[in-house]
C-alpha positions as CSV (number, residue, x, y, z in Angstrom):
1,X,-92.1,232.4,-109.2
2,X,-96.0,231.7,-108.1
3,X,-97.7,230.2,-105.9
4,X,-100.8,228.3,-106.1
5,X,-104.2,228.8,-103.9
6,X,-105.0,225.3,-103.3
7,X,-104.0,222.7,-101.1
8,X,-99.5,222.8,-101.1
9,X,-97.1,220.5,-99.5
10,X,-94.4,222.1,-97.9
11,X,-90.7,220.8,-97.1
12,X,-89.1,221.8,-94.1
13,X,-85.5,221.8,-94.8
14,X,-82.8,221.5,-91.8
15,X,-79.3,221.5,-93.4
16,X,-75.9,222.8,-92.4
17,X,-74.7,224.7,-95.3
18,X,-76.3,226.5,-98.0
19,X,-75.1,223.7,-100.1
20,X,-76.4,221.1,-98.8
21,X,-80.0,223.1,-98.6
22,X,-80.0,224.0,-102.0
23,X,-79.1,220.0,-102.9
24,X,-81.9,219.1,-100.8
25,X,-84.4,221.1,-102.5
26,X,-83.7,219.9,-105.8
27,X,-84.3,216.7,-104.4
28,X,-87.8,218.0,-102.8
29,X,-89.0,218.9,-105.8
30,X,-88.2,215.1,-107.4
31,X,-90.5,213.7,-104.5
32,X,-92.9,215.7,-105.5
33,X,-93.2,219.3,-103.0
34,X,-95.1,222.1,-103.7
35,X,-93.0,224.3,-101.5
36,X,-90.2,224.3,-99.5
37,X,-89.2,225.8,-95.9
38,X,-85.7,226.9,-95.4
39,X,-85.1,226.9,-92.0
40,X,-82.3,229.3,-91.4
41,X,-81.9,228.7,-87.7
42,X,-80.0,225.6,-89.0
43,X,-77.3,227.0,-91.2
44,X,-73.4,227.4,-90.2
45,X,-72.2,230.7,-92.1
46,X,-70.3,233.7,-92.1
47,X,-72.0,236.5,-94.3
48,X,-75.0,237.2,-94.8
49,X,-74.5,236.8,-99.0
50,X,-74.3,233.2,-98.5
51,X,-77.9,233.8,-97.4
52,X,-79.2,236.3,-100.4
53,X,-77.2,233.2,-102.6
54,X,-79.8,230.6,-100.8
55,X,-82.7,232.6,-101.7
56,X,-81.7,233.5,-105.1
57,X,-80.8,230.2,-106.4
58,X,-84.3,228.5,-104.6
59,X,-86.1,226.0,-106.8
60,X,-89.6,225.7,-105.5
61,X,-91.3,228.6,-103.7
62,X,-90.0,229.0,-100.5
63,X,-90.8,229.8,-96.4
64,X,-87.7,231.5,-95.0
65,X,-87.7,231.0,-90.9
66,X,-86.0,231.4,-88.2
67,X,-86.7,229.2,-84.8
68,X,-85.5,231.7,-81.9
69,X,-85.5,228.6,-79.9
70,X,-83.9,226.3,-82.1
71,X,-80.9,228.2,-83.0
72,X,-77.1,227.4,-82.0
73,X,-76.3,231.6,-81.5
74,X,-75.7,231.2,-77.9
75,X,-76.6,235.0,-76.6
76,X,-80.6,235.8,-76.6
77,X,-80.1,239.2,-78.6
78,X,-77.6,238.2,-80.8
79,X,-80.0,235.6,-81.5
80,X,-83.0,237.8,-82.0
81,X,-80.6,240.8,-84.0
82,X,-79.5,237.7,-86.3
83,X,-82.9,236.6,-87.0
84,X,-84.4,240.1,-87.8
85,X,-81.8,240.5,-90.5
86,X,-82.7,237.7,-92.0
87,X,-86.3,238.1,-92.4
88,X,-85.4,241.3,-93.6
89,X,-83.4,239.8,-95.9
90,X,-85.4,237.7,-97.1
91,X,-88.4,240.2,-97.8
92,X,-86.3,242.4,-99.7
93,X,-85.5,239.6,-101.5
94,X,-89.4,239.3,-102.2
95,X,-89.4,235.3,-101.1
96,X,-93.2,234.0,-101.3
97,X,-93.3,233.8,-97.6
98,X,-91.8,234.7,-94.8
99,X,-92.7,233.1,-91.2
100,X,-91.7,235.0,-88.0
101,X,-92.6,234.1,-84.4
102,X,-95.3,236.3,-82.8
103,X,-92.9,237.2,-80.6
104,X,-90.7,238.9,-84.1
105,X,-94.0,239.7,-85.6
106,X,-94.6,242.4,-82.7
107,X,-91.3,244.2,-82.4
108,X,-91.3,247.7,-83.7
109,X,-88.2,247.7,-85.8
110,X,-90.2,244.5,-88.4
111,X,-93.5,247.2,-88.6
112,X,-91.9,248.5,-91.5
113,X,-92.1,245.2,-93.4
114,X,-94.6,243.3,-92.0
115,X,-96.8,246.4,-93.2
116,X,-95.2,247.6,-96.8
117,X,-94.6,244.3,-98.0
118,X,-95.0,243.8,-102.0
119,X,-95.4,240.3,-103.0
120,X,-94.3,238.7,-99.9
121,X,-96.9,236.3,-97.4
122,X,-96.6,236.3,-94.0
123,X,-96.4,233.7,-91.6
124,X,-97.7,234.1,-87.9
125,X,-96.6,230.9,-86.1
126,X,-97.1,230.4,-82.6
127,X,-95.1,227.2,-81.3
128,X,-96.9,225.3,-78.1
129,X,-96.8,222.3,-75.8
130,X,-99.8,221.1,-76.5
131,X,-98.8,220.3,-80.2
132,X,-96.4,218.1,-79.2
133,X,-99.1,215.5,-78.9
134,X,-98.6,212.3,-76.0
135,X,-102.0,211.2,-77.3
136,X,-103.9,210.8,-80.8
137,X,-106.8,212.7,-79.1
138,X,-105.3,215.7,-78.6
139,X,-105.4,216.4,-82.3
140,X,-109.2,217.0,-82.0
141,X,-109.0,220.4,-81.0
142,X,-106.2,220.8,-84.4
143,X,-109.1,220.1,-86.4
144,X,-111.8,222.0,-84.8
145,X,-109.5,225.3,-84.7
146,X,-108.7,224.1,-88.8
147,X,-112.5,224.2,-89.4
148,X,-113.4,227.1,-87.7
149,X,-111.0,229.6,-88.3
150,X,-111.8,232.5,-90.9
151,X,-107.9,232.8,-92.1
152,X,-105.5,230.3,-93.8
153,X,-104.6,228.0,-90.5
154,X,-101.2,225.8,-90.9
155,X,-101.5,223.3,-87.8
156,X,-98.6,220.6,-87.6
157,X,-98.7,218.8,-84.5
158,X,-94.9,216.6,-83.8
159,X,-94.7,213.2,-82.7
160,X,-95.9,209.8,-84.4
161,X,-99.2,210.3,-83.0
162,X,-99.2,213.8,-84.8
163,X,-99.3,211.8,-88.0
164,X,-103.1,212.6,-88.9
165,X,-102.6,216.6,-88.4
166,X,-101.0,216.9,-91.8
167,X,-103.3,213.5,-93.4
168,X,-106.6,215.0,-91.7
169,X,-106.0,218.5,-91.6
170,X,-107.2,219.6,-96.0
171,X,-110.1,218.2,-94.9
172,X,-110.5,220.2,-91.9
173,X,-109.5,223.3,-94.4
174,X,-105.9,223.5,-94.0
175,X,-104.0,224.9,-96.8
176,X,-100.4,223.4,-96.2
177,X,-99.1,219.9,-95.6
178,X,-95.4,219.1,-94.4
179,X,-93.9,216.4,-95.7
180,X,-90.1,214.7,-95.3
181,X,-87.6,213.8,-97.4
182,X,-87.8,210.2,-98.2
183,X,-84.4,209.9,-96.7
184,X,-84.8,212.0,-93.3
185,X,-88.0,210.6,-91.9
186,X,-89.7,213.2,-88.9
187,X,-91.4,211.0,-86.7
188,X,-95.2,212.8,-87.1
189,X,-94.4,214.0,-90.5
190,X,-95.1,211.8,-93.8
191,X,-92.7,211.8,-95.9
192,X,-93.3,213.6,-99.6
193,X,-93.8,210.2,-101.8
194,X,-96.5,208.7,-99.6
195,X,-98.4,211.9,-100.2
196,X,-98.2,211.9,-103.4
197,X,-98.2,208.2,-104.6
198,X,-100.3,206.8,-101.1
199,X,-102.3,209.6,-99.6
200,X,-103.0,211.9,-102.7
201,X,-104.5,214.7,-101.1
202,X,-105.7,216.7,-103.4
203,X,-109.0,214.3,-103.7
204,X,-109.5,215.3,-100.3
205,X,-112.4,217.6,-99.4
206,X,-114.9,218.7,-96.6
207,X,-117.0,215.3,-97.4
208,X,-114.1,212.7,-97.4
209,X,-115.0,209.9,-95.1
210,X,-112.3,209.4,-92.6
211,X,-110.8,205.4,-92.4
212,X,-108.1,204.4,-90.1
213,X,-106.1,201.3,-88.4
214,X,-105.9,201.7,-84.8
215,X,-103.1,200.3,-83.4
216,X,-100.3,200.4,-81.5
217,X,-97.5,200.4,-83.1
218,X,-98.8,201.3,-86.4
219,X,-95.8,201.7,-88.4
220,X,-95.9,198.8,-89.9
221,X,-99.3,198.8,-91.1
222,X,-99.4,198.3,-94.9
223,X,-103.3,199.2,-95.4
224,X,-102.9,203.3,-96.5
225,X,-101.4,201.8,-99.8
226,X,-103.9,199.3,-100.4
227,X,-107.5,200.6,-99.3
228,X,-106.1,204.7,-100.1
229,X,-105.7,203.0,-104.3
230,X,-108.8,201.1,-103.9
231,X,-111.2,204.0,-102.9
232,X,-110.1,206.5,-105.5
233,X,-110.0,203.2,-108.2
234,X,-113.7,202.7,-107.1
235,X,-114.8,206.6,-106.6
236,X,-115.7,206.4,-103.2
237,X,-114.5,209.7,-101.4
238,X,-113.2,208.1,-98.4
239,X,-109.1,208.3,-97.0
240,X,-107.5,205.4,-94.8
241,X,-104.6,206.9,-92.6
242,X,-102.6,205.1,-90.0
243,X,-103.6,206.2,-86.2
244,X,-101.3,205.2,-83.4
245,X,-103.8,204.8,-80.1
246,X,-103.1,204.3,-76.9
247,X,-106.3,203.9,-74.9
248,X,-108.7,203.1,-77.6
249,X,-111.6,203.8,-75.1
250,X,-110.3,207.5,-74.7
251,X,-110.2,207.1,-78.9
252,X,-114.3,206.9,-79.6
253,X,-114.8,209.2,-76.7
254,X,-113.4,211.8,-78.6
255,X,-113.9,211.3,-82.1
256,X,-117.3,210.7,-82.7
257,X,-118.2,212.6,-85.5
258,X,-119.7,210.9,-88.5
259,X,-116.5,212.2,-90.3
260,X,-115.1,209.4,-88.6
261,X,-116.9,206.5,-90.2
262,X,-114.8,203.5,-89.8
263,X,-111.7,201.5,-88.4
264,X,-109.3,198.6,-88.6
265,X,-108.5,196.9,-85.4
266,X,-104.8,195.9,-84.7
267,X,-102.9,195.3,-81.9
268,X,-103.4,195.1,-78.8
269,X,-107.2,196.6,-79.4
270,X,-109.3,193.7,-80.7
271,X,-110.7,192.6,-77.9
272,X,-110.8,195.8,-75.9
273,X,-112.9,197.6,-78.9
274,X,-115.7,195.1,-78.2
275,X,-116.7,197.1,-75.5
276,X,-116.7,200.2,-77.3
277,X,-119.2,199.1,-79.8
278,X,-122.4,200.1,-79.9
279,X,-123.2,196.2,-81.7
280,X,-121.7,193.7,-82.5
281,X,-122.3,190.8,-84.8
282,X,-122.4,187.5,-83.4
283,X,-119.8,185.9,-84.9
284,X,-117.6,188.6,-83.5
285,X,-119.0,188.3,-79.7
286,X,-118.7,184.8,-79.8
287,X,-115.0,185.4,-80.5
288,X,-114.6,188.2,-78.0
289,X,-112.8,190.3,-80.8
290,X,-113.3,192.9,-83.6
291,X,-110.6,193.9,-85.9
292,X,-113.1,195.5,-87.4
293,X,-115.8,199.1,-86.6
294,X,-118.4,200.9,-88.9
295,X,-119.7,203.9,-87.4
296,X,-123.9,203.4,-89.2
297,X,-124.7,206.7,-91.0
298,X,-128.2,206.3,-90.2
299,X,-128.6,206.5,-86.3
300,X,-123.9,207.1,-86.0
301,X,-123.8,203.5,-83.5
302,X,-120.3,201.6,-83.9
303,X,-120.9,198.5,-85.2
304,X,-117.6,195.7,-84.3
305,X,-117.1,193.0,-86.9
306,X,-114.2,190.3,-87.1
307,X,-113.0,189.2,-91.1
308,X,-109.8,187.8,-89.3
309,X,-111.6,184.5,-88.6
310,X,-112.9,183.6,-92.1
311,X,-109.8,185.4,-94.0
312,X,-107.4,183.4,-91.3
313,X,-109.3,179.7,-92.0
314,X,-110.0,180.0,-95.5
315,X,-106.4,180.9,-96.3
316,X,-105.2,178.0,-94.8
317,X,-108.5,175.9,-96.4
318,X,-107.7,177.0,-99.8
319,X,-104.0,175.7,-99.2
320,X,-105.0,172.5,-97.9
321,X,-107.9,171.8,-100.1
322,X,-105.2,172.0,-103.4
323,X,-102.8,170.3,-101.8
324,X,-105.0,167.6,-101.3
325,X,-106.6,167.8,-104.5
326,X,-103.5,167.3,-106.3
327,X,-102.6,164.3,-103.9
328,X,-105.8,162.5,-104.0
329,X,-108.3,164.4,-106.6
330,X,-111.0,164.4,-104.0
331,X,-111.7,167.6,-102.2
332,X,-113.3,166.8,-98.6
333,X,-116.1,169.3,-96.9
334,X,-112.9,171.3,-94.8
335,X,-110.0,169.9,-94.6
336,X,-109.4,170.7,-91.1
337,X,-111.8,168.2,-90.1
338,X,-110.4,166.0,-87.4
339,X,-106.9,167.9,-87.7
340,X,-104.8,169.1,-84.9
341,X,-104.0,172.9,-85.4
342,X,-101.2,174.2,-82.7
343,X,-102.3,177.9,-82.2
344,X,-99.7,180.6,-80.5
345,X,-101.0,183.4,-79.2
346,X,-104.0,184.2,-77.7
347,X,-105.1,187.5,-78.4
348,X,-107.4,189.1,-81.0
349,X,-106.1,187.1,-83.8
350,X,-105.9,184.1,-82.0
351,X,-109.1,184.5,-81.1
352,X,-110.2,184.0,-84.5
353,X,-108.3,181.6,-85.6
354,X,-109.5,179.6,-82.6
355,X,-113.0,179.7,-83.0
356,X,-112.7,179.5,-87.0
357,X,-110.5,176.4,-86.4
358,X,-113.1,174.9,-83.9
359,X,-115.9,175.3,-86.2
360,X,-114.2,173.3,-89.1
361,X,-114.3,170.4,-86.6
362,X,-110.1,170.7,-85.4
363,X,-108.8,169.8,-82.3
364,X,-107.4,173.0,-80.8
365,X,-104.4,173.7,-79.2
366,X,-102.7,177.1,-78.0
367,X,-99.6,178.0,-76.8
368,X,-99.3,181.5,-74.8
369,X,-97.1,183.5,-73.3
370,X,-99.4,184.0,-70.9
371,X,-100.5,181.0,-69.3
372,X,-103.4,182.0,-68.0
373,X,-105.4,183.8,-71.5
374,X,-104.3,180.6,-73.5
375,X,-106.0,178.7,-71.1
376,X,-109.4,181.0,-71.2
377,X,-109.2,180.9,-74.9
378,X,-108.7,177.0,-74.3
379,X,-112.0,176.5,-72.5
380,X,-114.2,178.7,-74.7
381,X,-113.1,176.4,-78.0
382,X,-113.6,173.4,-76.0
383,X,-109.7,173.0,-76.9
384,X,-106.5,172.5,-74.9
385,X,-104.0,175.4,-73.6
386,X,-99.9,174.0,-72.7
387,X,-97.0,175.4,-71.1
388,X,-95.0,178.4,-73.6
389,X,-92.0,176.6,-73.3
390,X,-93.0,172.9,-73.9
391,X,-93.8,174.3,-77.8
392,X,-91.3,173.2,-79.0
393,X,-91.4,169.6,-77.6
394,X,-95.3,169.0,-78.3
395,X,-95.4,166.4,-81.2
396,X,-98.0,163.8,-80.4
397,X,-98.1,163.6,-84.0
398,X,-97.3,164.4,-87.8
399,X,-99.3,165.7,-90.2
400,X,-100.6,169.1,-88.1
401,X,-101.3,172.3,-88.5
402,X,-99.2,175.5,-87.3
403,X,-100.6,178.7,-87.1
404,X,-98.7,181.2,-85.4
405,X,-101.2,184.4,-84.7
406,X,-98.3,186.0,-82.0
407,X,-95.8,189.3,-83.4
408,X,-93.1,186.9,-83.0
409,X,-90.7,187.7,-86.0
410,X,-92.0,190.7,-87.1
411,X,-90.3,193.7,-88.4
412,X,-87.9,195.0,-87.2
413,X,-87.8,191.6,-84.7
414,X,-87.5,189.6,-88.5
415,X,-84.8,187.3,-87.0
416,X,-86.7,185.7,-84.6
417,X,-89.0,182.7,-85.1
418,X,-91.9,181.3,-82.8
419,X,-90.9,177.6,-83.4
420,X,-87.4,175.8,-84.3
421,X,-86.9,173.9,-87.8
422,X,-86.4,170.7,-86.4
423,X,-89.7,171.1,-84.6
424,X,-91.7,172.4,-87.9
425,X,-91.2,169.0,-89.1
426,X,-94.2,167.4,-87.2
427,X,-96.4,170.0,-89.1
428,X,-98.3,169.4,-92.8
429,X,-98.8,173.1,-93.3
430,X,-97.7,176.8,-91.5
431,X,-99.7,179.6,-91.0
432,X,-98.2,182.8,-90.0
433,X,-100.6,186.0,-89.3
434,X,-97.3,188.4,-89.5
435,X,-96.9,189.8,-93.0
436,X,-94.4,191.8,-92.7
437,X,-91.8,190.8,-93.6
438,X,-93.7,188.5,-96.3
439,X,-91.6,185.8,-95.7
440,X,-91.4,185.6,-92.3
441,X,-88.3,183.7,-91.0
442,X,-90.2,180.8,-89.5
443,X,-92.2,180.4,-92.9
444,X,-88.7,179.8,-94.2
445,X,-87.7,177.5,-92.5
446,X,-91.1,175.6,-92.6
447,X,-90.9,175.4,-96.3
448,X,-87.2,174.2,-95.8
449,X,-88.9,170.8,-93.9
450,X,-91.2,170.6,-96.5
451,X,-94.7,172.0,-95.1
452,X,-97.0,173.9,-96.9
453,X,-96.9,177.7,-96.2
454,X,-99.2,180.2,-96.1
455,X,-98.1,184.1,-95.7
456,X,-99.9,186.9,-93.3
457,X,-100.0,188.7,-96.6
458,X,-103.1,186.5,-97.9
459,X,-104.6,186.8,-94.7
460,X,-104.2,190.4,-95.1
461,X,-105.7,190.3,-98.4
462,X,-108.7,188.5,-97.4
463,X,-109.6,190.4,-94.6
464,X,-108.9,194.1,-95.8
465,X,-111.8,193.4,-98.7
466,X,-114.0,192.4,-96.0
467,X,-113.2,195.3,-94.3
468,X,-113.7,197.8,-97.5
469,X,-117.1,195.6,-98.1
470,X,-117.8,197.0,-94.9
471,X,-116.9,200.5,-95.0
472,X,-118.3,201.8,-98.4
473,X,-121.5,199.2,-98.2
474,X,-120.3,198.0,-101.9
475,X,-118.3,195.4,-103.1
476,X,-114.6,194.9,-103.0
477,X,-112.4,195.3,-106.5
478,X,-110.8,192.0,-105.5
479,X,-108.1,191.3,-108.5
480,X,-107.5,195.2,-108.0
481,X,-106.4,195.0,-104.6
482,X,-104.4,191.6,-104.6
483,X,-102.3,192.6,-107.3
484,X,-101.2,195.9,-105.4
485,X,-101.0,194.1,-102.4
486,X,-98.9,191.3,-104.0
487,X,-96.6,194.3,-106.2
488,X,-95.9,196.3,-102.5
489,X,-95.0,193.8,-100.6
């Protein structure tokens, strides 16, 4: 059974029975795995012949491993003896790879197998606490090790912040990437399907530019399924990855290489990220929030932009214009001029909406759980801030515009809505910046009472087009990207 020398994708299999592990291996093969790691320490078996059956009937090239620290065997001595016995069996059966802890590889009784093995390749492993990452900045030494190691190195950092250790490993010299089965998600590990269908790491090399979403949480992001295919469609050598960041300043202090070329900025970092930029575009500076940062190739400086503003306002304007053309046959300079826009949320997205609405001549009323934040934003746009608790009762007129720039209604809390259905009757149009799910409860109820609705998906598409142009310095394939998003959402 041959094994490729190029980048390979491996699925670790932890199962209670041999039958379950064989079945899981077939699923892994169907989902795109190149090889499987058979975690023998997870198995319950009564005789070595069951393990022999597993190895002989494997359907993928395999790494046979036995982790001493996670084995269910209570006695340390029995655990080590079982480990040695099973790994010797794997050598005898000429499995493609045997992985053993450093302390096991150092055992005298294993010397004969280690030095006289025929077809089996040996992986010596060391599991250290630093690779159970608490912060994404802990991964910088991993990339340094991969870049400078003089022999093939496999690096795996666990935990949700460790995801990029797999996605970016090949760029820095990694020879193997781990991916999970679609129905057995592992924190910090991409699924096999995402590796094969979204990231396509076989295209990654040392010259690949890294882009990503800086956010917390980051699991909801659809950016990877949009930007990665768009990079390939245009022939741009880039990869876009989710980056769960806790401290945005520490992140930029750590990742200073030109390899990290651009970033989308999400919740809750859009305002704090302004202070991390060397230069800020005038619009973003006036808003006080950036959603895009590009590392300028000529001097490495970080330049901040805001594509949220035009994306959200133009989506609202186009929906209103379409309605007015249908009703009156005329188009005003801006359908927002003279309208009352009720804004929920005073964070980065809320600020973009507030400044955009003000520039179009709208009266802006802001509601936010933190009233002081709402008041500060209202002052900046010559608007008005009101207590969040009075949102449902605020109905001074009909035909208003409602814009939700908060996270209320985002998965997994998709049963929530910031406004009651009855209160929605006062609005001509309702916009929701939340795009997961595409059709939020707020939009569903707004449509039921007769309002025009604009999904956050439309804003997402438009701001992503703006970001793509800034990332690549070229045109964005709008039709391709729009089709991709609408198919995926």
